[in-house]
Structures are given as structure tokens and as C-alpha cells.
N, C-alpha and C positions, 0 to 999 in steps of 0.2 A: 573462731577464728579462721578467718579468708586462707583459701589455700596460698601456699608461699613456694615461689620459684616451681609451679609443677608445669613441665615442660616435657611434651611428647615428642617424638623423632621416628621415621618421616613425617612430613606432613601428610594427614590425613589418616595416621596411626590413631587407634579409638586412646581418651585420655583415662578411659576408667576401663575395668576390666568387673565382669558380673562374677563376682565372686560365690552367689547364691546358684551359679548353673549345676554345682556338683554339691553334695551333704556329706561327702567322705572323699579319701584318697581312696579307699577299698571301692566307692563308685565307680572314680576313673579307671580304674583298673578292670573292673567288669564290662565297663565298656569300650576299654580297649581289646578287652578279647573279645567281646562280640564283634566289633567291627575289622579288628586285624587278624583273626584266628589263625590263621594257616601262616603269617608273617613270622620270620624269626625274631626272637625278643632278645635272647642273651646269647654269649660265645663265650666257651672259655676253653682253650686247651685242646681244640680241635672238635668240641663238642658243641650244638646247636641247638637251645630249647624253642620252640615256636609260642606263641601267646597261647596256643592250646595247651600245651606240655604244663605252661607255667599254671593255666587255668587247673588242670589235674593234682600239680604237684604242692600249690600250695592250698587246694581245698584239701588234699589228704593231710597235710602238717597242721592246718586250723582245726579240722574235725580232732587231731591226737592233741593238739593242746586244750581243746574246748573239754576234752575228756580227763585231763589231769585233774584231782583231786584239788579242792578248794582254790579252782581258778573262774573268777568271775570277772566280767567286763570293766576293761580298764587298768588290770592286772598289769604289772610290768614284767618283761621277756627280754632279758640281754642277747645280744647278738655279737659273738668274739671271733672274727675270722677274716682273711684277707680277701680280695675279690676272686671267690671263687661261685659257680653257677648256687651253690646252696646259700651264699648270702643274700641276693634276690627275692629265692623261695622264701627264706624264712622272713624277711621284711615285709613282704605280700601277707604271708598265712598271718604273721601275726596281726598285720593290720585288720585282714578280712574275720578273723578271730575274736574283734573286739577289744584287743589288746594293745597296748603300748608299747615301742620298741625303744631300747635302751640301746644305743650303737655304742660298743664298747672296744678300744682300739687295743688289737691282740697282743699290740707289744708291750703292755701296761705290766710294771713289778706288782709283784704282789701287796704291798702297800696300796697303790695308786686303784687298784682294782677291787679289795676289801671296801676302799670309802667307796665307789662310787655302785657296785652293789649293795650295800650297805645303805647309801643314802638315797639309792633310787627304791630299796624296798622290792627288788627284783625278785619274783618267786622261782622263775624259770630261766636257764642260759643255756643256749646253743651256742658250741665251742668247738674249734677244730683240735684234734687231739694234739698236733704241735704245742699246744701252748697248755694243756691241763695241768700240765706240772705245777703251774702257778696256781689255779684254783685251787689244787689239790691242798696247796699251801693254808690255805685262808679260807676255803669254804665252811667249817665249821662256825666260822665268825660271821657269818654273813645272813640272810633270810633265804638263800635258795634252798629251794625244796626237790627241784626237776633238774636233771642234768642229761643234755642230748648234745652225745659227741658225734663229730664226724671228721673224715679221713679227707686229704685233699685229692683224691682220684675219685669221691664217692658217686659223683655226678655223671662221668666219662662214659663214652662207650666201654663196653666190653671187646676185647679184653685188655684196652689203654687202661682201664680205672682199675684193675688187677697191679697191672704192671708200677702205675705211678705208685699206690700204696706200699708195695712191697719195695719199691726202692725207694720212697721217702724213709720208712720206718727201718729198715733192715739194711739198706745199702748206705744212705748218705744219715743214718740214725739222726735226723731231724724230728724224732718224738721222744723226748726225755721220758723215764719213766716216771706213771702217775698212780693212782688208786683212788677211784671216785665210785665207790659201792652205789649202784642202784642206776648207774648210769644207761642211759638206751642208745642206741646206734640212731643218726640221723635215717639210714635206710629203714629201720626195724621201725621207728615214729610212722613214715612215711606208708609203710605197710598195713601198721595195725589202724591209722587214720581213714585208709582206703575202705575199710570195712563199713563205713559208715558217712554218709554227705555231713558237712560241716553246718552247723545252722548260721544261716547270715544274721547278723548283729546288727540293728537302727542305730548307726553311730549321729551324733549330731556335729555341727561345727564346733563347740566350744569342749568337745571330748578332744583328750592330748593323743596324737597322730605319733609323736617323738618326745621322748627326754634326750636331749643333745647337750651331751656334758662341755660344760667350758671354763676356763680356769678363771680363777677368782683372786682378787687383791689381799686374800685372806690366805691365799696360798692351796685351798679346798677348792677343787672341782664344784661347780655349779649345773643343776639341771635347768636346762631353759626348756620351758612347756612351750612345743609348737604342735598346735591345736590342728585339728584337721584343713580348719579355717585358712590358717596359716599357710600350710602346704600346698592347698587349692590354690588360694590367691597368688603364690609365687612360682606355681607352674604357669597358670595362665598369663600372669605378667611375663615371663620369659619367654613361654611359646608364641604371644602376643608381638614381643619385641623382635624375634627371630623370624616373623614367619613370612616376610617378604622373600627370604632365601631358602626357605625351608619348605619341602614337601611331605606331604602325609605319606608313610606307610615306605617310602623311599631312601631314608637316612642310616647312615652307619655312623657312630659316635664312638671314639677310643677312650673306653673308662680306664685309665690310668691309676688318678687318684684314688686312694680308697673309699671305700660305700660309707664307711663309717663317719667320714667326715662330709660336713653339711654341703660344702660345694659341689662333689658329685653324688651324694645321695639325690639333691636336689636337680640340678641341672643337667646330670646324665642321667640318671635312675628314673626319675619320675618325669621330669617332662618331655625325655623321648618315650617313655613308654608312654605319656599320653598322646602321641601323635603318630605310633606304629613304626617305632625305629627300633634299631638295634644296637643293643650295647655290646661291645667287644671289650669284654673284660680281660685287663692286664691283670695276673696275679703277684707279680714279682718285678716293678717297673725299676726296681733297682739294678736288676741286669740288664743295664743297656743293651750292649752288642746281641742278645736275644729279644728286646724290645724291638730294635731295629730291624730284627729278623722276620720276627711279626708284620711290621708294618710292612714291610716289602710284600707280604702274600694275601695283602686284604685292599679291597678297596672301600676307603672311607671319606667320608664329608665334612667331618667334625672332630674336632679334638678339644679336650680341657686341661688344663694343667695348671701349675706353679711356675714361677722362675726358674726354681732351681731343676725344675724336670726337663723345661724347655733347653736349659745351657746342658746339660746331659746329652740330651738327644743329638744337638748343634754338634757337639764335641764327638760323638761315637762314629767312627769309621761306617761309612755305607749310608748314613743318614742323608746324604745329598742324592743318593741312588734311588729312594723311594720315587713312587709314581703319586705325586701331588694332584694330578688332572683335577680329581673329583674333590679336592677338600674347599670347601666354601667360605671355611674362616676357623679363626682358633680363638681361645677365650683363656684368656688369664686372669687368674683370683688368688684369693689367700693370701697375698702379699702382693707388693709392689712390682710390676713389670719394668725392667728396666729397658731403657731406650735403644740402647747398643742390642741387646737382644732381641727385641721385638724387631729392629730393623733388618737385622742380620735372617730372622726367621722367615720373615716377606720376602728377602732376597732369594732365600733358597726354597722356597715353598711357592713362591706366587701369591700367597694369599696372606690378607692382615691378621696380624695379632692382635687381640683387641682386650683393653684391660675393662674387669667390671670392679665391683667394690659391694662388698656386703658383710654380713655378721650373724655368726650364731642365731643371735637375737632375732634376727629379720629372715629366717629360713633360706637362703641367706642374701637373695639379691636384693640391692637399693639401686644401684646406678650400673647402666652400661653402654658403652660407647656404642655409637652407632655402626651398623653393618658393614656401611659403604664408605663408612671414614679412608681417606686417600693414604694416610700415613699415620701411624702413631705420633699423638699426642700429650703424651705423660699425664693424662686426666682419668678420673675413673668415669667420666662419663656424663648422661643427662638419667633424671629420676626415671623409673618404670612407671606404666601405666598405675593412676590411682595410690601415687606413691609421693608425698610431701616431703623435703627435703629442705631444711632453713640451716643458716648458720645465726648462732647466739652467743651471746656473751654470758660470763658466770652469774648475772642474774636472771638468766631467761628473757632478754630484751633482746629482737630480731635486730639483726646487723645488716647491713645494705651491701648490695653486690661491691667485691672487691677488698673486705674487710673479713682477716683471719677469726673465726670463734670457732666454736664445739660444732659441729658438725651432729644437728638432730633429724631424727627420720620419725613419720609417722604415715602410718598404712596397715592395710589389712594383712600383711606379712609379719607385722610385729608380733612377737611374743606375747605368751598370756602373763608370765613372769617369770622367776625361779621356783622351782621346785621346793617348796618348805621352807623358802627364807625372802620372808614378806619386807624385812627392812632393806636385804639386797637389790629386791625388788624396786622398794620405794626411792632407792637411789637414783636409778636409771629410767624410770618413767614415771613422768608427771602425770599430774591431775588430766591433763588435758591429751593425752595421749600420746606424747614425744617422749620417742628413745633418745637418751643422751648415750652417744656412741664412744665419748673420750677419745675420739680422733679430731683432731684443729686442722678444720679444711677453708676454703674459699670459693668463690664463684665467679667465674670469668665476666667479659661481655656478653659471650653466647650463650651464658647460660650451664658451661661445661663445669662441673666442681673438682679441685684439686685440695688432695690431703696434702697438709703443709708439714704436720708431726702430730705427736701421739699428746693427749693429757695422762695417759696411765704411763706406768712404767712398764707396762705389756712389751715383751721380747717377740719378735716373729721370726721363726725359725723355720724356712720350707713352707709357710703357710701355716704351721704349728705355731698356737699362743702357749708361749712359757712364761710365766707369772714368776718375779724376782722372791716372793716373801716364800713362795714353794721349796724352790732350790737353796733360799738361804737357812730355812729349817732344817732342811736336811744336813747341810754344811755346819752347822752351831753342833748338830750333833758330837762331833768327831773334838777329844779333849783339848785337841792343840790347838782349836780356834777360839781366841778372843772374839773378836766382831769380823763380821762379813758383809759385805753388799755385793748385790748380783746385778747387771746392767747388760746391754747389748751391744755389741757393738758391730759394725758394717762387719759383711762378708759378701765377697766378689759373688759366691756360689750358692750360698743358702739366704741370702737380703742379710740375715744377722745373726751371729753365734753368740753363747752366750759366756759372759766374764764374769768371774769370781775374786773379788778383789778382798784379800784378807789381813785382818791382823793378828798374827799369832801370839798364843802365851807360851809355847812351846817350839823353841826354832828349830827341833825336829822335824816339825809337820814338813812334808813335801807335797809338790804338784801332783805325783803319783798318788799319793796318802788320799787326797780330796778326790781326784777324779774315781780311783778305785770305789770310794765310799759311794759317792753320786750313782755310781754304775750300779750298783747292789740296790738302789731306791729309788731311782727315776729310770722314765723313757729315754730310750739315747739322745735324742733331740734336746732333752732338757739339761745333760749333763754338761758341765763348761768344759767350751775348747781351749779356753785360756783363762792360768789362774794367775795372781799377780802377790805377791806380798808386800804390805806395807809397814812401817811401824804403828801407824794410826788413820783412821778414818774420818774424812770431814761430817761433822754434824751440825744439826740446829743447837739453837741455844737450850733446848730440852733433849738433846741427845738424842733427836732421831737420824739416821746416817742419811747423807745427803747424796742419793744416787746421781743429782744431776750434777754435782762437782764430779763425782768419778767418771762419770761421761766426759765433761769438760777436760 
């Protein structure tokens, strides 16, 4: 089939990228070390690591991982921590060691963590101590054989490292008690790994670099198999797109979204590593006053985020006092950027807020708006180089410009499939390579794509996917629940929030009961913010609850 609506911007930009330029993400990293060795690579809480530092530390951890019993090429290593220096060290160490990264949300409940570790078959987990109590609950029911624990301040300069760890543990009491016999500290792993160089592993395009978990209509998260080819492609596509404004070794990007999120992982950590940039890691972006304070003390050129993050910053006192003179552009993704937010952002910062579109399954970037866009246009932009985007009807026929249908993507960044889920893979990947996104979109006369609606019932809360079936199955566990339907409702701050509509069999069941139960079993963003009780729920003639009518 011929390329469909493939369009590059600006004029003169290559329509394709050479994905064969590298064989693995580890090779990209090695070349960055060679080229940018003395440049700062990652900064967090006052400590900066250069590319040479990253070379040494990732090599030590890779050596330690390779020394563990039963560890073979391709084995999965879970990484469970916020944006601290240990995170990128772990990511690149796992890849250099020839293993697969399983990015794990540190806010997972025991149930969610048990599923992801079991499904991925992870043998090793690198986890920050603040969340070890969750792992403690379920580790006996998982394939985990080796645990590496780290404290928040482990990679900070002395004596700050000691002070931070003592305050976190004993003053703020942010580390609940846990027992994980046989655990090894992050520092001890580095020390042991320093005794012997790691063995470079020959990796190919088809080796899996990341198992990136995303929700599913079954209520269970699925692991998108993102190969080294997928990740290299998206790095090259993104770096090509931004090349007109970006200079090698001269950029500082604010990384506030967690690195376990595919947007931050590729757009920030990997893409700016490739060009010798500095990732300025924000550990707790929810603490907006401190976030703004940090931004006042750093000269940055790029920032990425989701709509809710931008709203939070705009509404924090002191944000308008930040020096934005070096800011080249801001990239919004993960959820729709709202026009009033983008306009206010541009007015205060003097720099555009550009919307992009992607999916976990596409590593993630598919479309981005041009960097020289005069004003926010409400579109998701134009396809990246080597990316085909089409609008198709339910029978996979191509639809003409202006008509709405399912947005489909084909390109080297499209995942290999879902881990150990052939049927689920077949539902979204066609024989001729199209990924069916489940999003309804249309293309305007200028080639820009616009999201109209979603075919899926997925709810998007602050850029994170919430799937109704999962929340419904948890609520249905309550004895007082007869039927439940879960939908997303618009929210000015988060984009959408979760709403549960329940028919009770026990009139004594309260909203507080439902929310308390959900908080035990679900990550915070999945917990319903609204609970409504009805006598009965709308259903089809075969008894399926009509979420569409609940939304209406």
C-alpha cells in the first residue's frame, strides 16, 4: 500500500530516518558517552552526574546484574522508583547488561505490582525503600529472585546523601517497615560490580528493550514489547523533528513526568541523552512551590509535561517570576492540552506550548506540531518522519480528508506486540502493519490531525490510562454492590476523572465505603472521584452495561 498522508515539516526535513544507524539503545548511549563525556547528563537535588559518571556507574550496575545467578540475556529487570539519579543509572545498566527494563509505577498497590511482576516474569527488582513494604506483601507470589534496594539520597553528594536519607526515614517517617531477606543495597551492588567490567552484549533490533505496561479492556495491564529498533526509531524521529531549534550538548530539559512513563522516558531521558543534553530530574512535581523554586535556579531550554502539570505551575505563586529567556519550546502530551492553558502558558513564558500525540504502543511519538507554530491550533500536529498515519473505517477502508474514523499508525516505532498476548496483539495490529489506536480522528486540509473522540472506554487522568473494567471489578468486590459502571467525566484540572455509577443491593453502602475500598486496591489516579447511586443501570438487550448512556 502506498504511503498515506505522510507529511514532513518544515520543508527540507527528511521524510525518513535511518533506523539502521544504531543496533541498540545501548549503542546510542555508548556513543553519547564517547562524544559528550564531560557534559552534565543528569541532575537531581543538587547533584550532577556527567556522561563519564554515567558510563562508570551504569557499567558497575550492569556488571553486578550479569553476576547474579540465573541471569541471561533478555531477562526482565523491574525498576520501581521516582525521578532520582538511581533511575537513569538503572535503565542504562539494564540495557547495557543485555536485559529488558520493566518500568514499574512506585505508587502501585500490592495487587497491581503482583500482576506486573508475575506477568513480566521479572527476576530482579530495583526498588526505592519508600515502597518496599508493598513489595514485601507479595514478593513470595512473584518470580522475583533478587532485590536491590535504594534510599532517596543514595547518589547525592556527601553529606547531603546522609542527611536526606536520615530525614526521610526517621524524621518524616516516609519508609514503612518491611522485611526483604537477601536484599542488596544499591551502593553495595555498585561496589561489587566495580570489581569486574561488565561484558558487552550483542543486541539486535528485535531484542526487547522495554516491557512498557499499559492498561487493557480486560482490566489487566499488558506489556507492550518495545524493541531496540522501536526505541531507536522514536529517538531519531524526535531528534530530527526538533533539530532546527536544538543544539547538541547545549540543552537542559526539565524532566518532571516520571521516567516510568513512556512520554518522559523517550522524549526526555533517551532523546536528550542522544544529543548530549542535561536531564534535570524533578523528584516530586506535585510539590508545586518547591518545583517553582527549583525552576528559578536553573537555566532550562525545554520542558515537557501534561496539561495538569502546566495548570499547576501556572497557578503557583512565583511562576511568572521565572527567567524564561532560554526556553525554546514546551511539549505537551499524554492527554489533550487545553487551549486556555496553552495560551496562558505562551503569554507568561513567551514560548509556545506544542501538543504532541503518542501511545505506549508507539514508543510513544506519532505526531507533533511544528516548532515554529505561531499559535496553539488544537491539533496533535503532523506525522513524524518515517511515520504513516491514516484514518480508517471499521472495515479498515481508508477514509478521505475531513472524514472521522479510527486513527491508524504504521512506522518503525510501532511495538512488536503485547507480551504473551497473541489475541490482544491481533486485535490492534493488522497483517499489513497498521496499529489501530482506538482513537477517532480526522485530518484537516493542511494535513494536521485532530482527535475527535475515543473508540475505547479508556479514561485519561492526568496523562495516565484508566480502564473501566479494572475499576469496576474492584468495586464489584463490595458485598453491597449490585451493578457498577465506570466512566470518565471532564475535569478542568486532570482532563478527566473517574466516576462510578452503582446500583446497590445494600442501601447502607456509602460513597465513603466505595472510595475507601478502592484506595486499598488501586493507584490514586484510578480511584473514583465521583460516586453516584442509581436504582438501575442502562443495559443492552444482552445485559451489557451501556457506558455511553452513563456518560450521556
